[in-house]
N, C-alpha and C positions, 0 to 999 in steps of 0.2 A: 476590209482598211485597208487604202489607199498606201506605196512607198511612200510618197509627199508625205499626206497624213503623218504616218506613225514615226521620218520622221522631223515633221514640226512639235509633239507630241512626247516624241523622246526628249526635244529641250525646257520640257513642262516637268518632270520624273514622269510622265504616268505613257506608263506602257505597255496593260494588255487591258485597254476601255473599251465600250462597247457604245457601237456610234449609232446615229437615225438622226435624217436629217428633213433639220426645215429648211423649205428652203437652197435661202441662200451660207446659212446655221447648221450650222453641225453640234448638236446635242450630245453632250463625254459624259458618256457614267463611268462611275470612276468608284471604288471601294472607299472615295474620300471624301464625295458626293459632285453633285451634276454640275456639269460647266457649259458656255457659253461656246462652240470655237467657230467668230469669224475669220473671210477670210478674203481681200482690198485690193487691184493693184490705187496708186498712188504714185501720185505725182514727188517732184523732191519740195513743191512751192506746197502741194496737199500736208505731203507729210508733216513738215513745220506744222498749217497750222490746227489738223488733227491732231496734233502732241498740245499743241499755241491752247483749244480748246478744248478737249476733250481732260485736258489737266487745272485747267485753271479759271476755263467759263460754262464750259457748256455739261448741269449735271446730269452726271450719267455713273454708269458702273462699273467701281474700280477693275482696274485688271486686275488679274494673279500672275507674279514674278516669273517671268521664267526661268531654271534656276541660275542666270549668268545676270539675274537682278536687272532686268527685262521689259520697258513695260510691254512690246509685241515680241515677233516674232520678222524674222524677213528672209523668201527663200527668193531667188526665182522675178522677180520687180516683183514679188509682191509683201504687206505683210498680211502678220497676223496675230491676234489676240484672243485671246482666253481673259472671263468674265464665267462669274458662280450667277451660275443657269437659277434667273427672280419666275415665282407666279407670283404675275398678273392676280388686280384685283377688280374685280369681274365690278366696268360702270355700261352704261349707257352709251353708244358712237359718240356723242353730243357733247356730256356731259366729261365725256377722255379729248376732242378738241379742245374744247373753253380752256379745261385746265392744262390741252400742250400749247394751245394758243397766249396763253395770260402767263410759263414760266421761257419760254421763246420773249417775246414782247421784255420783258424783265434784260432779259442778254442783249436785248437787243439794246434795248436801251446803254446797256452798262460800260457795251458796246461800241457807242457810234459816234460817226467822225463823219465832220466836215471837211473837203474837199475843193479847190477848184475848181468851177464847168467847165475843162476841157473843153473846143468848139466841136474837133474835132470825136471826138465822147461823140455833142451830141448830132453828126453832119451824120455818125452809122448808128445813133439810133436811126435815127428820120431818117436813113438811107433802109436798117432794117425792118421799121414798118410798113413805111409806105411800096415797099419790094412784096411783102408777102402781104397787102388785100392786094395790090394789084394782080399775084399774082394768081389768090384765091378765085379771082374775077373771073376773069378770063380761063379759068378751067371751070369752075361751073361753067360758065357761058359755052363750053364744047360742047361738055359733058350735055345739057341742057339741048343739043340741036339734035345731039345723039341717041338721047333718049327719047323722045320725041316724035321724029327720024319709022322707024318700022310703023307695021299697021292696027294693029295688038301689044300692046306695051306689054314688061316682064312686070311680074310684081315689083322685083329690087322698081326699073325706070318710073312701074306708077306711082313710086313711096315718093323718091327724088322728087318730080312734078310735082306730087303733092306742097310739100317740103317747101323750093328754090324762089316761092314769091317774099317767104319772110326771109331766107342769108340773103337775099339783095337784098330785102330795108335794111336789113343788118348792117350791109355794104356800106348803103349810103351815111348810118350810127356816125362807124368806126369815121367814116374821113370825116365826118366833122365833129366827132370827137381829135379827129389826129391832129385840126388845124387851131382848135382851143393847144394842145399840150405844144403843139411846136412853138402854138403866143406866150403858155409858158414860160419854156427850159430853154428864149433863146433872150427873156429877160434873170436868167436870172445867173448868180458869178460865180455857187458854191449847186457843191451835190452829194448826201449825206450815205456814206455807207456803213456797214455793222459788220459783226461777225453774219457770215449767215450758216444755218444747219445744211444747206445744199441741193437737201434732197429729205426735208418734210414729211413726214407722211400721221398718222395717228395706229400708221405700223411699227415705224424708226419711233416709239414712246412708251414708255411703259411709265404705269401709276401701280406701284406695293406699295406694302405696309409699312413698310421702312423709306417711299421718301418720291419723288415723280424724280424718275431719267429719260435721256435720251438715246436713242440707240446707231452704232453705223453714220460718228461722225467725222469720218473716210473723207464727206465730200463738202466739212467743213472749206467757208475759203470766204473776203471781205467783199457784196456786194451791194445790192439799193434794197431797204428796208422790205421792200412788197416783192420779193423774188421768194421767202421765205414762203405768202403767201399764197402766191400763186401754184407755188411746190401741193398743198396742201389740197388745188385746188383741183390739181390733173391726177395726185397718186391715192385719194381720196373717195369717197360716193360727195358728193352735192345736194343729193335729192335727199339722204338722212338725215344731212345738217339745214339748218334757216340760217342763212343772211345775215343775220341781230347776230348768230354767234362769231363772225371776225367783229366784232364792239369789242369786245372783250378783251383786240389787243392794242387796236386805240386806244381804250382806257391807258394805259401803261405807253407807249407813242406812238401818240397821231397822226397820221399822214396829211402832209402838206398838199398841198390844189397838186399839183401838175402830180405830186406817184398817184395818189388817183387815177387822172385820167394814166398814167401808165399802166398803173394794174388795169385800168376798165380795155383797155387793148390789146391787151393781153389773151382778157376772158374768154374776148370777143374773135376770137384768133377760132378759126376749124379747120384747125392741122388734125384734131382726132376724122374726122365726117370724112377731110378731106383722104386719108388715108380708108376709108374704106370704100370708098368708088374706088379708086387705086384697086384694091386687092381684089376688087371687081370686075372692072376692066380683066385683072391678070388668073383671070375667074381660082384665085387662088382660097374660093369659100369651097364647100364640099356638097353646098347646095346651096340652090332656090332660097330655102327659108333661111336659111342659114345667114344669109346676107342679108338680108330683108331685117332679123330682128339687131343683126350686127353695129346696122344704118338706127333704129330708132330705138334703141341702146344710145348707141352716138348723141342723136342727136334729142333725145337726154336729158343727160349732159353739157350738149350744151345752152340747150333748155335753163337749168339748173345755174350756171356759167351766168345766163341776162337775168334771171332774177340776182345773182347779190352782185352784177356790176352794175347794176338801175338802183342796189336798194345804198348802194355810196353815193349818187350821185344824187340821189330824196336826203342823202343826210348831205350833202358834202351841199345843196340848194340850203339848209337849216339856217345850217352856216354858216351862212352869209348876208342867212339876213337880224343876226346874231345882231 
């Protein structure tokens, strides 16, 4: 046991525990029970949000108090908090995500605020989205020239070239959706904000016999409602889910049209694909086969996000005719 962890656990009067690491969580075995110890680096603002979110809003596992009665312990610009280790009910991934989205939608609805949509915010959002797609297109077009140049393509280059036309078509769609989003936001005077989880994923949510609990609340902050939905898309395997699973959220808190288009624009981001290409250019993969597999996985994840984006558009079209 490290000196640092020994010091932290001494503030809980736990002096001779057995520890096992589970990702970023330490499982603590003691004579009085089994606990989970989480460490996080948190800014002052996020710490205030963490206290507010964990203690008042998000259903969470009650922390074990330190010997001095504190809900967490701070040391070296980090916070540590201890909770009982809970066993989870076995659920299919899709059922767990549905439950999680129901719970987070309730929190979002409860904390929903409408604030003036400042012109500078609109311009910053617009610049970020426009810059992202311009950079992606430029890098794609530069790399296609590299991939097509050799007489005999590598398997990675061949796969890149086979995907390239569909990526260019997506970029054209992105620009059309971006134009529609701009039309909408420059008509709006207000923007909706909620207390977002900040790192929403089925791995940060527990379904137990004693209720449902959110984990990793140190990233709680104020953001747009669709932020947490995007977190699920980034952090969970959408290939295991159906697009309709996200309709659960909108039963509690329907997104408006500009929020839907903002969500779609982020779903069409090719960040993961570009990351694979960058790593291949820098020869960071162990071999060609590994690089090909990573590009295939990135493409499958992208297609799953595309399917979700298409579902949002179809539902939006239906509602516009109601």
